[in-house]
C-alpha positions as YAML, in Angstrom:
chain: A
units: angstrom
residues:
- id: 1
  name: UNK
  ca: [138.33, 59.75, 102.66]
- id: 2
  name: UNK
  ca: [135.44, 60.56, 106.07]
- id: 3
  name: UNK
  ca: [135.08, 56.49, 105.10]
- id: 4
  name: UNK
  ca: [138.24, 55.18, 104.88]
- id: 5
  name: UNK
  ca: [139.28, 57.00, 108.32]
- id: 6
  name: UNK
  ca: [136.50, 55.75, 109.48]
- id: 7
  name: UNK
  ca: [137.65, 52.52, 108.40]
- id: 8
  name: UNK
  ca: [141.06, 52.87, 110.35]
- id: 9
  name: UNK
  ca: [139.02, 54.11, 113.69]
- id: 10
  name: UNK
  ca: [137.09, 50.49, 113.69]
- id: 11
  name: UNK
  ca: [140.27, 48.91, 113.46]
- id: 12
  name: UNK
  ca: [141.83, 50.30, 115.93]
- id: 13
  name: UNK
  ca: [139.47, 49.94, 118.46]
- id: 14
  name: UNK
  ca: [138.92, 46.27, 117.49]
- id: 15
  name: UNK
  ca: [142.82, 45.77, 118.26]
- id: 16
  name: UNK
  ca: [142.81, 47.48, 121.39]
- id: 17
  name: UNK
  ca: [139.72, 45.99, 122.92]
- id: 18
  name: UNK
  ca: [141.19, 42.85, 121.59]
- id: 19
  name: UNK
  ca: [145.39, 43.16, 123.35]
- id: 20
  name: UNK
  ca: [143.92, 44.30, 126.49]
- id: 21
  name: UNK
  ca: [141.43, 40.97, 126.63]
- id: 22
  name: UNK
  ca: [142.86, 38.65, 129.19]
- id: 23
  name: UNK
  ca: [140.57, 35.53, 127.56]
- id: 24
  name: UNK
  ca: [137.79, 36.73, 124.51]
- id: 25
  name: UNK
  ca: [135.21, 34.25, 123.75]
- id: 26
  name: UNK
  ca: [133.88, 34.39, 120.21]
- id: 27
  name: UNK
  ca: [130.67, 33.95, 118.97]
- id: 28
  name: UNK
  ca: [129.83, 31.48, 115.31]
- id: 29
  name: UNK
  ca: [129.98, 28.55, 113.85]
- id: 30
  name: UNK
  ca: [133.38, 26.56, 113.25]
- id: 31
  name: UNK
  ca: [133.72, 23.81, 111.22]
- id: 32
  name: UNK
  ca: [134.14, 20.05, 110.70]
- id: 33
  name: UNK
  ca: [131.33, 21.06, 113.92]
- id: 34
  name: UNK
  ca: [128.77, 23.39, 114.46]
- id: 35
  name: UNK
  ca: [130.32, 25.11, 117.81]
- id: 36
  name: UNK
  ca: [127.91, 26.34, 120.59]
- id: 37
  name: UNK
  ca: [129.04, 30.15, 119.94]
- id: 38
  name: UNK
  ca: [131.55, 29.62, 122.25]
- id: 39
  name: UNK
  ca: [135.35, 29.94, 120.99]
- id: 40
  name: UNK
  ca: [138.21, 29.49, 124.16]
- id: 41
  name: UNK
  ca: [141.74, 30.52, 122.73]
- id: 42
  name: UNK
  ca: [143.25, 30.32, 126.23]
- id: 43
  name: UNK
  ca: [142.11, 27.69, 129.47]
- id: 44
  name: UNK
  ca: [139.72, 30.00, 131.77]
- id: 45
  name: UNK
  ca: [139.85, 30.95, 134.89]
- id: 46
  name: UNK
  ca: [137.91, 28.84, 137.42]
- id: 47
  name: UNK
  ca: [136.59, 29.56, 140.57]
- id: 48
  name: UNK
  ca: [134.68, 27.36, 143.38]
- id: 49
  name: UNK
  ca: [131.37, 28.42, 143.99]
- id: 50
  name: UNK
  ca: [130.58, 28.64, 147.86]
- id: 51
  name: UNK
  ca: [129.09, 25.35, 149.33]
- id: 52
  name: UNK
  ca: [128.92, 23.59, 145.70]
- id: 53
  name: UNK
  ca: [130.78, 21.21, 144.55]
- id: 54
  name: UNK
  ca: [131.30, 22.95, 140.90]
- id: 55
  name: UNK
  ca: [132.79, 25.91, 139.41]
- id: 56
  name: UNK
  ca: [132.82, 29.06, 137.68]
- id: 57
  name: UNK
  ca: [134.07, 31.63, 134.79]
- id: 58
  name: UNK
  ca: [133.79, 34.85, 136.74]
- id: 59
  name: UNK
  ca: [135.91, 36.54, 133.61]
- id: 60
  name: UNK
  ca: [133.85, 34.47, 130.80]
- id: 61
  name: UNK
  ca: [130.20, 36.38, 129.08]
- id: 62
  name: UNK
  ca: [128.94, 33.10, 129.21]
- id: 63
  name: UNK
  ca: [127.37, 30.06, 131.38]
- id: 64
  name: UNK
  ca: [130.28, 28.27, 131.63]
- id: 65
  name: UNK
  ca: [130.41, 25.25, 134.57]
- id: 66
  name: UNK
  ca: [132.78, 22.53, 135.72]
- id: 67
  name: UNK
  ca: [131.54, 19.90, 138.19]
- id: 68
  name: UNK
  ca: [133.26, 16.01, 138.03]
- id: 69
  name: UNK
  ca: [135.45, 16.32, 135.17]
- id: 70
  name: UNK
  ca: [133.79, 18.30, 132.74]
- id: 71
  name: UNK
  ca: [132.89, 21.34, 131.91]
- id: 72
  name: UNK
  ca: [128.98, 22.47, 131.85]
- id: 73
  name: UNK
  ca: [128.07, 25.50, 129.21]
- id: 74
  name: UNK
  ca: [123.94, 26.93, 129.42]
- id: 75
  name: UNK
  ca: [124.01, 28.46, 125.65]
- id: 76
  name: UNK
  ca: [120.40, 28.88, 124.26]
- id: 77
  name: UNK
  ca: [118.16, 27.39, 126.63]
- id: 78
  name: UNK
  ca: [120.58, 24.05, 126.08]
- id: 79
  name: UNK
  ca: [122.87, 22.18, 128.60]
- id: 80
  name: UNK
  ca: [126.21, 21.04, 126.94]
- id: 81
  name: UNK
  ca: [129.19, 19.45, 128.21]
- id: 82
  name: UNK
  ca: [133.01, 18.37, 127.36]
- id: 83
  name: UNK
  ca: [135.64, 16.77, 129.00]
- id: 84
  name: UNK
  ca: [137.97, 19.56, 126.62]
- id: 85
  name: UNK
  ca: [137.17, 23.46, 128.17]
- id: 86
  name: UNK
  ca: [136.82, 24.07, 124.81]
- id: 87
  name: UNK
  ca: [134.76, 21.35, 123.38]
- id: 88
  name: UNK
  ca: [133.60, 19.81, 121.20]
- id: 89
  name: UNK
  ca: [130.59, 20.04, 122.94]
- id: 90
  name: UNK
  ca: [127.79, 17.42, 123.07]
- id: 91
  name: UNK
  ca: [123.55, 17.87, 123.33]
- id: 92
  name: UNK
  ca: [122.40, 17.22, 127.72]
- id: 93
  name: UNK
  ca: [119.12, 16.64, 127.65]
- id: 94
  name: UNK
  ca: [117.05, 18.15, 130.37]
- id: 95
  name: UNK
  ca: [116.46, 15.12, 132.17]
- id: 96
  name: UNK
  ca: [120.10, 14.08, 132.06]
- id: 97
  name: UNK
  ca: [121.58, 17.20, 133.44]
- id: 98
  name: UNK
  ca: [123.26, 16.63, 137.09]
- id: 99
  name: UNK
  ca: [121.27, 18.10, 140.29]
- id: 100
  name: UNK
  ca: [124.61, 20.11, 140.76]
- id: 101
  name: UNK
  ca: [124.97, 21.54, 137.86]
- id: 102
  name: UNK
  ca: [120.87, 22.65, 138.46]
- id: 103
  name: UNK
  ca: [121.18, 23.83, 141.52]
- id: 104
  name: UNK
  ca: [123.75, 26.38, 141.27]
- id: 105
  name: UNK
  ca: [122.18, 30.01, 142.07]
- id: 106
  name: UNK
  ca: [121.33, 32.58, 139.70]
- id: 107
  name: UNK
  ca: [124.13, 35.08, 140.57]
- id: 108
  name: UNK
  ca: [127.20, 32.19, 139.11]
- id: 109
  name: UNK
  ca: [125.38, 32.93, 135.43]
- id: 110
  name: UNK
  ca: [127.26, 35.44, 133.52]
- id: 111
  name: UNK
  ca: [124.77, 35.81, 130.77]
- id: 112
  name: UNK
  ca: [121.48, 34.52, 132.57]
- id: 113
  name: UNK
  ca: [118.45, 34.39, 129.66]
- id: 114
  name: UNK
  ca: [115.43, 36.94, 130.51]
- id: 115
  name: UNK
  ca: [113.46, 34.51, 131.91]
- id: 116
  name: UNK
  ca: [115.94, 34.19, 135.33]
- id: 117
  name: UNK
  ca: [114.67, 37.87, 135.78]
- id: 118
  name: UNK
  ca: [113.05, 38.08, 139.32]
- id: 119
  name: UNK
  ca: [114.15, 35.59, 140.35]
- id: 120
  name: UNK
  ca: [116.29, 35.11, 143.48]
- id: 121
  name: UNK
  ca: [120.14, 35.19, 142.37]
- id: 122
  name: UNK
  ca: [121.32, 33.47, 145.66]
- id: 123
  name: UNK
  ca: [118.76, 29.74, 144.84]
- id: 124
  name: UNK
  ca: [118.93, 27.81, 141.51]
- id: 125
  name: UNK
  ca: [116.74, 28.79, 138.35]
- id: 126
  name: UNK
  ca: [113.15, 27.96, 138.16]
- id: 127
  name: UNK
  ca: [113.53, 25.01, 135.84]
- id: 128
  name: UNK
  ca: [110.11, 23.57, 136.55]
- id: 129
  name: UNK
  ca: [108.45, 26.95, 135.96]
- id: 130
  name: UNK
  ca: [110.73, 26.85, 132.81]
- id: 131
  name: UNK
  ca: [110.71, 23.02, 131.55]
- id: 132
  name: UNK
  ca: [107.09, 21.79, 132.55]
- id: 133
  name: UNK
  ca: [105.55, 19.92, 135.73]
- id: 134
  name: UNK
  ca: [106.87, 16.70, 133.20]
- id: 135
  name: UNK
  ca: [110.01, 17.52, 133.68]
- id: 136
  name: UNK
  ca: [109.37, 18.40, 137.52]
- id: 137
  name: UNK
  ca: [107.67, 15.02, 138.18]
- id: 138
  name: UNK
  ca: [110.58, 13.02, 136.40]
- id: 139
  name: UNK
  ca: [113.07, 15.19, 138.34]
- id: 140
  name: UNK
  ca: [111.53, 15.61, 141.20]
- id: 141
  name: UNK
  ca: [113.29, 16.77, 145.01]
- id: 142
  name: UNK
  ca: [116.50, 17.70, 142.43]
- id: 143
  name: UNK
  ca: [116.41, 21.11, 144.19]
- id: 144
  name: UNK
  ca: [116.07, 20.04, 148.02]
- id: 145
  name: UNK
  ca: [119.17, 18.67, 149.26]
- id: 146
  name: UNK
  ca: [121.90, 18.54, 152.31]
- id: 147
  name: UNK
  ca: [124.50, 21.43, 151.71]
- id: 148
  name: UNK
  ca: [126.67, 19.84, 154.83]
- id: 149
  name: UNK
  ca: [126.58, 16.20, 152.71]
- id: 150
  name: UNK
  ca: [127.86, 17.57, 149.41]
- id: 151
  name: UNK
  ca: [130.39, 15.56, 147.88]
- id: 152
  name: UNK
  ca: [133.87, 17.74, 147.18]
- id: 153
  name: UNK
  ca: [135.23, 19.02, 144.39]
- id: 154
  name: UNK
  ca: [137.08, 17.37, 141.59]
- id: 155
  name: UNK
  ca: [140.15, 18.70, 140.75]
- id: 156
  name: UNK
  ca: [140.30, 20.72, 137.62]
- id: 157
  name: UNK
  ca: [141.90, 19.73, 135.33]
- id: 158
  name: UNK
  ca: [144.74, 22.30, 134.97]
- id: 159
  name: UNK
  ca: [147.00, 20.26, 132.56]
- id: 160
  name: UNK
  ca: [144.71, 21.25, 130.15]
- id: 161
  name: UNK
  ca: [146.53, 25.63, 130.25]
- id: 162
  name: UNK
  ca: [149.57, 23.63, 128.13]
- id: 163
  name: UNK
  ca: [147.12, 23.05, 125.48]
- id: 164
  name: UNK
  ca: [146.24, 26.54, 124.10]
- id: 165
  name: UNK
  ca: [144.84, 27.45, 120.60]
- id: 166
  name: UNK
  ca: [147.29, 26.07, 117.71]
- id: 167
  name: UNK
  ca: [148.33, 23.14, 120.55]
- id: 168
  name: UNK
  ca: [144.59, 22.54, 121.24]
- id: 169
  name: UNK
  ca: [143.29, 18.88, 120.06]
- id: 170
  name: UNK
  ca: [140.98, 19.10, 117.99]
- id: 171
  name: UNK
  ca: [140.00, 14.99, 117.91]
- id: 172
  name: UNK
  ca: [138.03, 13.33, 120.47]
- id: 173
  name: UNK
  ca: [140.52, 10.37, 120.73]
- id: 174
  name: UNK
  ca: [143.74, 12.61, 120.97]
- id: 175
  name: UNK
  ca: [141.77, 14.27, 123.95]
- id: 176
  name: UNK
  ca: [140.74, 11.54, 125.48]
- id: 177
  name: UNK
  ca: [144.25, 9.65, 125.44]
- id: 178
  name: UNK
  ca: [145.92, 12.48, 127.13]
- id: 179
  name: UNK
  ca: [143.13, 12.54, 129.66]
- id: 180
  name: UNK
  ca: [144.06, 8.78, 130.61]
- id: 181
  name: UNK
  ca: [147.45, 10.17, 130.72]
- id: 182
  name: UNK
  ca: [147.18, 13.42, 133.01]
- id: 183
  name: UNK
  ca: [143.45, 13.46, 135.10]
- id: 184
  name: UNK
  ca: [143.30, 10.02, 136.99]
- id: 185
  name: UNK
  ca: [140.31, 11.57, 138.56]
- id: 186
  name: UNK
  ca: [136.95, 8.91, 138.42]
- id: 187
  name: UNK
  ca: [133.58, 11.04, 138.21]
- id: 188
  name: UNK
  ca: [131.09, 9.78, 140.79]
- id: 189
  name: UNK
  ca: [127.86, 11.15, 139.33]
- id: 190
  name: UNK
  ca: [125.77, 8.62, 138.30]
- id: 191
  name: UNK
  ca: [125.34, 10.68, 134.75]
- id: 192
  name: UNK
  ca: [129.28, 11.37, 133.95]
- id: 193
  name: UNK
  ca: [129.72, 8.22, 134.31]
- id: 194
  name: UNK
  ca: [126.92, 7.23, 131.98]
- id: 195
  name: UNK
  ca: [128.53, 9.25, 129.65]
- id: 196
  name: UNK
  ca: [131.85, 7.95, 129.66]
- id: 197
  name: UNK
  ca: [130.94, 4.81, 129.47]
- id: 198
  name: UNK
  ca: [128.67, 5.47, 126.29]
- id: 199
  name: UNK
  ca: [131.90, 7.25, 125.06]
- id: 200
  name: UNK
  ca: [134.31, 4.10, 125.49]
- id: 201
  name: UNK
  ca: [131.06, 2.05, 123.16]
- id: 202
  name: UNK
  ca: [131.54, 4.16, 120.89]
- id: 203
  name: UNK
  ca: [135.22, 4.28, 120.96]
- id: 204
  name: UNK
  ca: [135.48, 0.47, 120.75]
- id: 205
  name: UNK
  ca: [134.70, -0.42, 117.10]
- id: 206
  name: UNK
  ca: [136.40, 3.01, 116.10]
- id: 207
  name: UNK
  ca: [140.05, 0.84, 117.95]
- id: 208
  name: UNK
  ca: [138.61, -2.26, 116.26]
- id: 209
  name: UNK
  ca: [138.39, -0.78, 112.68]
- id: 210
  name: UNK
  ca: [141.61, 0.59, 113.00]
- id: 211
  name: UNK
  ca: [143.72, -2.34, 114.54]
- id: 212
  name: UNK
  ca: [142.09, -4.13, 111.34]
- id: 213
  name: UNK
  ca: [143.49, -1.10, 109.06]
- id: 214
  name: UNK
  ca: [146.65, -1.61, 110.54]
- id: 215
  name: UNK
  ca: [147.24, -5.31, 110.65]
- id: 216
  name: UNK
  ca: [146.20, -4.68, 106.75]
- id: 217
  name: UNK
  ca: [149.17, -2.23, 105.94]
- id: 218
  name: UNK
  ca: [151.26, -4.54, 107.42]
- id: 219
  name: UNK
  ca: [149.87, -8.18, 105.86]
- id: 220
  name: UNK
  ca: [150.70, -7.51, 102.00]
- id: 221
  name: UNK
  ca: [154.57, -6.48, 103.87]
- id: 222
  name: UNK
  ca: [155.17, -9.55, 105.67]
- id: 223
  name: UNK
  ca: [153.77, -11.66, 102.29]
- id: 224
  name: UNK
  ca: [156.51, -10.35, 100.35]
- id: 225
  name: UNK
  ca: [159.15, -10.91, 102.51]
- id: 226
  name: UNK
  ca: [160.47, -13.82, 101.82]
- id: 227
  name: UNK
  ca: [160.29, -16.56, 104.45]
- id: 228
  name: UNK
  ca: [163.79, -18.14, 106.64]
- id: 229
  name: UNK
  ca: [164.88, -21.71, 106.06]
- id: 230
  name: UNK
  ca: [164.26, -22.15, 109.55]
- id: 231
  name: UNK
  ca: [160.64, -20.93, 110.03]
- id: 232
  name: UNK
  ca: [159.13, -23.63, 107.50]
- id: 233
  name: UNK
  ca: [156.29, -25.62, 108.79]
- id: 234
  name: UNK
  ca: [157.51, -29.41, 109.05]
- id: 235
  name: UNK
  ca: [154.36, -29.77, 105.98]
- id: 236
  name: UNK
  ca: [156.46, -27.71, 104.08]
- id: 237
  name: UNK
  ca: [159.63, -29.86, 104.39]
- id: 238
  name: UNK
  ca: [157.94, -33.30, 103.71]
- id: 239
  name: UNK
  ca: [156.61, -31.53, 100.77]
- id: 240
  name: UNK
  ca: [159.81, -31.00, 99.48]
- id: 241
  name: UNK
  ca: [161.12, -34.43, 100.44]
- id: 242
  name: UNK
  ca: [158.12, -35.92, 98.94]
- id: 243
  name: UNK
  ca: [158.34, -33.62, 95.76]
- id: 244
  name: UNK
  ca: [162.18, -34.76, 96.08]
- id: 245
  name: UNK
  ca: [161.96, -38.96, 95.63]
- id: 246
  name: UNK
  ca: [160.06, -39.64, 92.88]
- id: 247
  name: UNK
  ca: [163.16, -37.81, 90.47]
- id: 248
  name: UNK
  ca: [165.64, -39.33, 92.14]
- id: 249
  name: UNK
  ca: [164.94, -42.77, 94.32]
- id: 250
  name: UNK
  ca: [167.47, -43.50, 96.53]
- id: 251
  name: UNK
  ca: [170.55, -41.63, 95.07]
- id: 252
  name: UNK
  ca: [171.60, -40.00, 97.94]
- id: 253
  name: UNK
  ca: [171.70, -42.76, 100.49]
- id: 254
  name: UNK
  ca: [174.26, -44.54, 101.24]
- id: 255
  name: UNK
  ca: [172.55, -47.74, 102.60]
- id: 256
  name: UNK
  ca: [169.93, -47.89, 99.77]
- id: 257
  name: UNK
  ca: [173.50, -48.26, 97.89]
- id: 258
  name: UNK
  ca: [174.72, -50.74, 99.87]
- id: 259
  name: UNK
  ca: [171.85, -52.39, 99.83]
- id: 260
  name: UNK
  ca: [171.85, -52.44, 95.77]
- id: 261
  name: UNK
  ca: [175.22, -53.79, 95.55]
- id: 262
  name: UNK
  ca: [175.12, -56.80, 97.89]
- id: 263
  name: UNK
  ca: [173.63, -59.15, 95.89]
- id: 264
  name: UNK
  ca: [175.92, -58.40, 93.19]
- id: 265
  name: UNK
  ca: [178.78, -60.40, 94.29]
- id: 266
  name: UNK
  ca: [176.28, -63.27, 94.12]
- id: 267
  name: UNK
  ca: [175.21, -62.63, 90.68]
- id: 268
  name: UNK
  ca: [178.56, -62.88, 89.67]
- id: 269
  name: UNK
  ca: [179.03, -66.32, 91.05]
- id: 270
  name: UNK
  ca: [176.68, -67.06, 89.02]
- id: 271
  name: UNK
  ca: [177.83, -65.73, 86.35]
- id: 272
  name: UNK
  ca: [180.95, -67.37, 86.21]
- id: 273
  name: UNK
  ca: [179.47, -70.18, 87.19]
- id: 274
  name: UNK
  ca: [177.30, -70.50, 84.30]
- id: 275
  name: UNK
  ca: [179.80, -69.88, 81.74]
- id: 276
  name: UNK
  ca: [181.73, -73.33, 83.12]
- id: 277
  name: UNK
  ca: [178.50, -75.52, 83.14]
- id: 278
  name: UNK
  ca: [178.51, -74.74, 79.82]
- id: 279
  name: UNK
  ca: [181.51, -75.46, 78.86]
- id: 280
  name: UNK
  ca: [181.02, -79.00, 80.17]
- id: 281
  name: UNK
  ca: [178.12, -79.54, 77.93]
- id: 282
  name: UNK
  ca: [179.85, -78.59, 75.31]
- id: 283
  name: UNK
  ca: [183.03, -80.84, 75.95]
- id: 284
  name: UNK
  ca: [180.84, -83.73, 76.08]
- id: 285
  name: UNK
  ca: [178.78, -83.20, 73.45]
- id: 286
  name: UNK
  ca: [182.14, -83.24, 71.35]
- id: 287
  name: UNK
  ca: [183.11, -86.42, 72.54]
- id: 288
  name: UNK
  ca: [179.23, -87.85, 71.87]
- id: 289
  name: UNK
  ca: [180.14, -86.18, 68.40]
- id: 290
  name: UNK
  ca: [183.02, -88.25, 68.42]
- id: 291
  name: UNK
  ca: [182.35, -91.08, 69.23]
- id: 292
  name: UNK
  ca: [179.47, -91.74, 67.15]
- id: 293
  name: UNK
  ca: [181.63, -91.60, 63.62]
- id: 294
  name: UNK
  ca: [184.10, -94.01, 65.11]
- id: 295
  name: UNK
  ca: [180.67, -96.38, 65.93]
- id: 296
  name: UNK
  ca: [179.38, -95.64, 61.89]
- id: 297
  name: UNK
  ca: [183.03, -96.45, 60.48]
- id: 298
  name: UNK
  ca: [183.32, -99.84, 62.86]
- id: 299
  name: UNK
  ca: [179.66, -100.91, 61.95]
- id: 300
  name: UNK
  ca: [180.15, -100.11, 57.92]
- id: 301
  name: UNK
  ca: [183.70, -102.10, 58.30]
- id: 302
  name: UNK
  ca: [181.39, -105.27, 59.72]
- id: 303
  name: UNK
  ca: [179.09, -105.33, 57.36]
- id: 304
  name: UNK
  ca: [181.61, -105.04, 54.67]
- id: 305
  name: UNK
  ca: [182.90, -108.34, 56.68]
- id: 306
  name: UNK
  ca: [180.24, -110.34, 56.34]
- id: 307
  name: UNK
  ca: [179.55, -109.47, 52.75]
- id: 308
  name: UNK
  ca: [183.07, -110.91, 51.44]
- id: 309
  name: UNK
  ca: [182.40, -113.95, 53.80]
- id: 310
  name: UNK
  ca: [178.87, -114.38, 52.62]
- id: 311
  name: UNK
  ca: [180.98, -114.44, 48.85]
...
C-alpha cells in the first residue's frame, strides 16, 4: 500500500509541474537523429541582450541564443546551430563560432558550466583559457570591438510560433521551404553565410535526384499513352508511305491511272489495224492459190494439144 501511495504522489507532482510550467525543456536522445538534450514543445520567449545583436531565452534552463537568423546553443562544451528553434542541430567547431556569439556575457548563460565560476558576469567567457593558446591565436581580437559599431540584430523568425508540437516540421527540406516563404532576411555574418551556402550545395544533388525520380515516374505513363495522329513526326509519316507504296503501287493516284489509260487507244488502233492487214494478206494468198491451178490446167491442155499434133 505504501508503494502504491508513493507512486500516485510522484505522478501527481509530475503532472502539476508540467501544467504550471509555461515552456518545459526535456532532456534525452531523440530519434531518428541524436538530440543535443533540448526539446522545445513551443517557440521560446527571446529577449535581446543589451548592446549586442543577440537574443537569449530567459525562461529556458539552457544556454539558448539567437543571432543572425540562426539559433545557437552551448551544451556539453560544444556549440550547436540550427535555423529552427527545435533543431535538428548541427555541430559548430570553436574556430567557426561567430564573434558576437563568443562575446555574449556570462550572466546570460542560463546553464553555465562549472568552469564559468569566478568569471566576470558582465564580460564574455574566457574562451582563450578554456580552448588553449592555439585557438586564441587563430581567433585573436575576438574580444576587442567597438560596441557603437555593432550591427543591428536580425529580425526574429516569429512565423515559427505557429509550428509547435505535432505541427513542427521535422524534415530539413520542409524547414527550408517554410523559411524561404516567410523569412526574407539575408545573413551578414560570414560564418552564417557560409553555412547557408554549404546547405544549398548539399541540397542540390538531393533536388536533382528527386527531379530524376519524378521524371522516371512520369516517363512510363507517357509511353503507355497512345500517340495522337497529329503528333507524329514527319519521319514516321514517310515511313508509313514507304511501307504502303510497294503493296499497292499507284492505286490511289488518279494521275497514274490516267497515264496508264492514255496509251490504250493507240493499242486498240494497232489491234484493229492488225486484223485488217492480216485479212488483206489472206485474200491475196487465196487469189494466188486460185490462179496457180488455172495456170496448171492451161499448161496441161497445151501439152495435150502438142501431143495430138505430133501424132
